[in-house]
C-alpha positions in Angstrom: 50.8 143.6 94.7 51.1 139.7 95.9 50.0 140.3 99.0 47.0 142.0 97.9 46.4 138.9 95.7 46.7 136.5 98.5 44.4 138.7 100.5 41.9 138.6 97.8 42.3 134.9 97.8 41.7 134.2 101.2 38.7 136.6 101.2 37.2 134.8 98.5 38.3 131.2 99.1 35.0 129.4 97.5 35.9 131.2 94.2 39.5 129.9 94.3 38.0 126.1 95.1 35.5 126.4 92.2 38.0 127.9 89.5 40.7 125.0 90.7 37.7 122.8 90.1 36.8 124.2 86.8 40.5 124.4 85.7 40.9 120.4 86.6 37.7 119.6 84.5 38.7 121.8 81.9 42.4 120.1 82.2 40.8 116.5 82.0 38.7 117.5 78.9 42.2 118.5 77.1 43.2 115.0 78.1 40.6 113.3 76.1 40.9 115.6 73.5 44.8 115.7 72.8 46.3 113.6 70.2 48.6 110.9 71.7 51.5 109.8 69.8 54.7 108.2 71.0 56.7 110.6 68.9 56.4 114.0 68.2 56.1 115.1 64.5 58.9 117.5 63.5 59.0 116.5 60.1 58.8 119.2 57.2 55.4 120.1 56.1 55.8 118.5 52.4 53.5 116.9 49.3 55.2 113.9 47.8 54.4 113.6 43.8 55.2 110.1 42.9 55.5 109.3 39.1 56.1 106.0 37.7 57.5 105.2 33.9 58.8 101.3 34.1 61.9 100.5 32.2 63.3 103.8 31.3 66.7 104.7 33.0 67.2 107.4 35.7 68.6 109.9 33.4 65.7 109.5 31.3 63.7 109.9 34.4 65.0 112.7 35.4 64.9 114.8 32.1 61.6 113.7 30.7 59.4 113.5 34.0 61.2 115.0 36.9 62.8 118.4 35.8 59.7 119.1 34.1 57.5 118.8 37.3 59.9 120.5 39.4 60.1 123.6 36.9 56.4 124.0 37.0 55.9 123.2 40.5 58.2 126.5 41.1 55.7 129.0 41.2 53.5 127.5 43.5 52.9 130.2 46.8 54.5 129.5 50.1 56.9 127.2 49.1 60.1 126.7 50.7 62.0 124.3 48.9 61.5 121.6 46.2 63.8 118.5 45.8 63.7 116.0 42.9 64.9 112.5 42.7 65.1 110.3 39.8 65.6 106.2 39.8 64.8 103.3 37.9 61.6 103.5 36.5 60.7 106.2 38.8 60.4 109.8 39.9 59.7 111.5 43.4 59.4 115.2 44.1 59.2 116.6 47.3 57.5 120.1 47.8 58.4 121.6 51.0 55.7 124.3 52.2 56.2 126.6 55.0 55.3 125.1 58.3 52.2 127.3 58.8 50.4 126.3 55.7 47.4 123.9 56.1 48.4 120.5 54.0 45.3 120.0 52.3 45.5 123.6 50.6 48.9 122.9 50.0 47.4 119.4 48.2 45.1 121.3 46.0 47.7 123.7 44.8 50.2 120.9 44.1 47.4 119.1 41.9 46.3 122.2 40.0 50.0 122.5 38.9 50.0 119.0 38.1 46.9 118.8 36.0 48.8 121.7 33.8 52.3 120.2 33.8 50.7 116.5 32.3 50.8 118.1 28.9 54.4 118.1 29.3 55.2 114.6 30.4 55.3 111.8 28.0 52.2 109.7 26.8 51.0 107.2 29.6 53.0 108.9 32.4 50.4 110.2 35.1 51.9 111.6 38.1 50.1 111.5 41.4 50.2 112.9 45.1 51.7 110.6 48.0 49.6 109.9 50.8 48.6 112.7 53.2 50.7 111.4 55.9 53.6 112.6 58.0 57.5 111.3 57.9 56.1 109.8 61.4 53.0 108.4 60.0 54.0 104.9 60.0 51.8 103.6 63.1 51.1 100.1 62.8 52.8 97.1 60.8 51.5 93.8 60.7 52.2 90.5 58.4 50.1 87.6 57.5 50.9 84.1 59.1 49.9 81.9 56.3 51.8 78.6 56.2 49.4 76.9 53.5 49.5 79.9 51.1 52.5 80.7 48.5 53.5 84.2 48.6 51.8 85.0 45.6 48.5 84.2 47.0 49.4 86.2 50.3 49.8 89.0 48.3 46.8 89.0 46.2 44.7 88.6 49.7 46.3 91.6 51.0 45.7 93.9 48.1 42.3 92.9 47.2 40.8 92.0 50.4 43.0 93.2 53.7 44.4 96.5 52.4 40.8 97.7 51.1 39.1 96.9 54.3 41.6 98.8 56.6 41.9 102.1 54.4 38.1 102.5 55.4 39.1 103.1 59.2 39.2 107.0 60.2 42.3 108.5 60.3 44.2 106.0 58.3 45.6 107.7 54.8 46.9 104.9 53.2 47.7 100.9 53.7 51.0 100.0 52.0 51.6 96.5 50.9 54.9 94.8 51.4 56.5 91.4 50.6 55.3 88.5 48.5 55.0 89.4 44.7 52.1 90.8 42.6 50.9 87.7 40.4 50.8 88.4 36.4 50.3 86.6 33.2 54.4 86.5 31.6 54.0 85.9 27.9 57.6 84.8 26.7 57.4 85.1 22.9 60.0 83.2 20.1 61.8 85.9 18.2 62.2 83.2 15.2 58.4 83.4 15.0 58.0 86.8 15.5 60.2 87.3 12.7 58.7 84.7 10.2 54.9 86.4 11.0 56.5 89.8 10.3 55.5 90.9 13.7 57.0 93.1 16.5 56.8 93.0 20.4 54.3 95.9 20.2 52.0 94.5 17.8 51.6 91.7 20.2 50.9 94.1 23.3 48.5 96.0 21.5 46.3 92.9 20.4 46.3 91.4 24.2 45.6 94.9 25.3 42.6 95.4 22.6 41.6 91.6 23.5 41.4 91.9 27.6 37.9 94.0 27.4 34.4 93.6 27.3 32.6 94.8 24.3 29.0 96.8 24.3 26.2 96.1 22.4 22.4 97.0 22.5 18.9 96.3 23.8 16.4 94.8 21.8 12.4 93.3 22.6 11.4 90.3 21.3 7.9 88.5 22.6 7.7 90.9 25.5 11.2 90.0 26.4 14.0 92.9 26.8 17.6 91.2 25.6 20.8 93.1 26.0 23.5 91.8 23.5 27.3 92.2 24.4 30.7 90.9 24.3 32.4 89.6 27.4 36.4 89.7 26.6 38.0 90.0 29.9 41.0 87.8 30.5 40.6 85.0 33.2 42.9 82.6 32.4 45.9 82.0 30.7 44.3 80.0 27.9 42.4 83.0 27.1 45.6 84.7 26.4 47.0 82.0 24.3 43.8 82.2 22.0 43.8 85.8 21.2 44.6 86.2 17.7 47.7 88.7 16.7 47.8 88.4 13.3 46.8 86.2 10.1 48.9 84.0 7.8 47.3 83.0 4.5 44.2 83.3 5.9 44.9 81.6 8.9 44.7 83.4 12.3 47.8 82.9 14.4 47.3 83.1 17.7 49.9 83.9 20.8 50.3 80.2 21.6 51.6 79.7 17.8 54.2 82.6 18.7 55.4 81.8 22.2 53.9 80.6 25.8 52.0 82.4 28.8 52.7 81.7 32.4 51.5 82.8 35.6 54.8 84.5 37.5 55.5 87.3 39.6 56.0 91.3 38.8 59.3 92.9 39.4 60.2 93.7 42.7 63.1 95.7 44.2 63.1 93.8 48.0 61.8 91.3 50.6 60.3 91.5 54.2 62.2 89.0 55.7 60.8 88.1 59.6 63.5 87.6 62.0 65.5 85.2 59.6 63.0 82.7 59.5 61.6 83.4 55.9 59.6 86.0 53.6 56.3 87.3 54.9 53.7 89.2 53.4 52.0 92.3 55.0 51.0 95.9 55.2 52.0 99.1 56.7 49.1 101.4 58.3 50.3 105.2 57.5 48.2 107.6 59.5 46.7 111.0 58.5 47.9 114.5 59.5 46.6 115.5 63.0 45.2 112.5 64.0 45.5 110.6 67.5 47.6 108.0 67.1 46.6 105.9 69.6 42.6 106.0 68.6 43.8 105.3 65.1 46.2 102.0 66.1 43.0 101.2 68.3 40.3 101.2 65.0 42.4 99.5 63.2 43.1 96.6 65.6 39.3 96.5 66.0 38.6 96.5 61.8 41.5 93.7 61.9 39.2 91.3 63.8 36.5 91.6 61.7 38.7 91.5 58.5 40.2 88.1 60.4 36.7 86.7 60.1 36.8 86.7 56.2 40.3 85.0 55.9 40.8 81.8 54.7 41.1 78.7 57.4 44.6 79.0 58.7 45.5 82.5 58.0 45.8 85.3 60.9 47.8 88.5 61.7 50.7 89.0 63.1 51.9 92.5 64.5 55.5 93.0 63.3 55.6 97.0 65.0 53.0 98.6 67.1 53.5 102.4 68.6 50.7 101.7 71.0 53.0 100.2 73.1 55.3 102.9 73.4 52.4 105.5 73.8 51.2 103.6 76.5 54.6 103.1 78.4 54.9 106.8 77.7 51.6 107.6 79.6 52.2 104.9 82.2 55.2 106.7 83.1 53.9 110.0 83.8 51.5 108.3 85.5 54.0 106.1 87.6 55.7 109.2 88.3 52.9 111.5 89.6 51.2 108.6 91.7 55.3 108.2 93.4 55.8 111.8 94.0 52.2 112.4 95.5 53.2 109.6 98.0 56.8 110.9 98.5 55.5 114.1 99.5 52.7 113.5 101.4 54.8 111.9 103.7 57.8 114.1 104.0 55.3 116.7 104.6 53.2 114.6 107.4 57.0 113.3 108.8 58.3 116.9 109.0 55.0 118.9 110.0 53.0 116.4 111.6 49.9 118.6 109.6 47.8 116.6 107.3 46.2 119.6 105.9 49.6 120.5 104.4 50.0 117.3 102.9 46.3 117.4 101.3 47.1 121.0 99.9 50.2 119.4 97.6 48.2 116.2 96.8 45.6 118.5 95.1 48.2 120.8 93.9 49.7 118.3 91.8 47.1 117.2 89.6 45.8 120.4 89.0 49.0 121.5 88.0 49.3 118.3 85.6 45.9 119.2 84.2 46.7 122.9 83.4 50.0 121.6 81.5 47.4 119.5 79.3 45.1 122.6 78.4 48.2 124.2 77.2 49.5 121.5 75.1 45.9 121.6 73.4 45.9 125.3 73.0 49.2 125.1 71.2 48.6 122.0 69.2 51.0 119.8 70.7 50.5 116.1 71.0 50.9 114.0 74.4 54.0 112.4 73.0 57.8 111.3 74.6 59.0 115.0 75.0 55.8 116.4 76.2 55.2 114.0 78.6 58.8 113.8 79.4 58.5 117.5 80.3 55.5 117.2 82.5 57.3 114.4 84.2 60.2 116.7 84.9 57.9 119.7 86.1 56.2 117.4 88.6 59.5 117.5 90.6 59.7 121.4 90.5 55.9 121.9 91.5 56.4 119.4 94.4 59.5 121.6 95.1 57.6 124.6 95.3 54.8 123.2 96.6 56.7 122.2 99.7 58.5 125.5 99.9 55.0 127.0 100.3 53.1 125.2 102.7 56.3 125.5 104.7 56.5 129.0 104.7 52.5 129.1 105.5 52.7 126.9 108.2 55.4 128.8 109.6 53.9 132.5 109.4 50.5 130.8 111.0 52.6 129.4 113.4 53.9 132.7 114.1 50.8 134.8 114.3 49.3 132.0 116.3 52.1 132.5 119.3 51.5 136.4 118.9 48.0 135.9 119.7 49.1 133.4 122.7 51.5 136.0 123.5 49.2 138.7 123.6 46.7 137.0 125.7 49.0 136.0 128.2 49.9 139.8 128.8 46.4 140.9 128.8 45.5 138.1 131.7 48.4 139.2 133.6 47.5 142.8 133.8 
């Protein structure tokens, strides 16, 4: 069988060359289409459900949030496992699906069940889905270099400008902010004055919430002009909070200023982000979506950051904390360097031992075609170009080289023997 294939290939050399050229072109196309990443995605096919209920203990969170969610998510088809985690003020439910399940189909099924489970949860407690990214989706970290801004202003800049801009980049699932603190108005009340005016903390909270809103009005026309009447009530500064009336005493309004004080402070936080022991910084983590090309996404994020940087305050710049593209480029450069080194070494060995340039050319052509075919199979089976797969290709290059040398030397030997036989036959014919 092998002999017939070899004979067929020798008789149709043009077809073989065209087939090799076609496979090489197909391989180049697969290289451009195949996702490139540094780390293979071996994480579980999971959907995360996050619920926040501030101020509650882990046991209360477990009983009233985590357990109802876990028990109602059990009936979703094609689920392998469900894990729940409760902590102070937060609940996490990890729904693990089978590996071949489409992640967006899974997220849809979980969202349908959450709509049903909402009625079992306490009032004002709303679960939400986590980002559609994998466990290795953290592809890029950055922080702000802003020596003239305090941490609160930096966090506000990150949350309300930078984050929204970077989330528009194709392939980005989420930009998670870290460091600094979120600004908030803090009302410090005097318990003695609350008791004097017969007020509770909930009364004060409800009054402040009710007064932080615009009031709708109506439209009327007068003298060929149309006017819209509405009340503007959104809080813009702490003086607005201090002027809110919470009750009345002997016909006199009692304001927030009368029962306490208002100050600007930072929200509760569970940790800080320190840069090399030099102090706290503010930044973000870019999370990539499922089945995206990490290298392309990082390139697009960097391009967007250059645009965003033009709108930053004077003296504020971006600094990179972690960039996976560096590891990706190193992996690609390693494979490229290995391929070039093997091609040069094999060519020299063949030329030295065989003194036959066409034999060396055969191996030089064989190596890139073999690598290109490898990328065809990577693309066909949905495997990204990562450290593992590229290392396998680099190791396989050595095997391809050994096989090429053996085949070329064997062919060279058979050709030499055939030529020797012809020479002997011609000499015998000349003597007769």
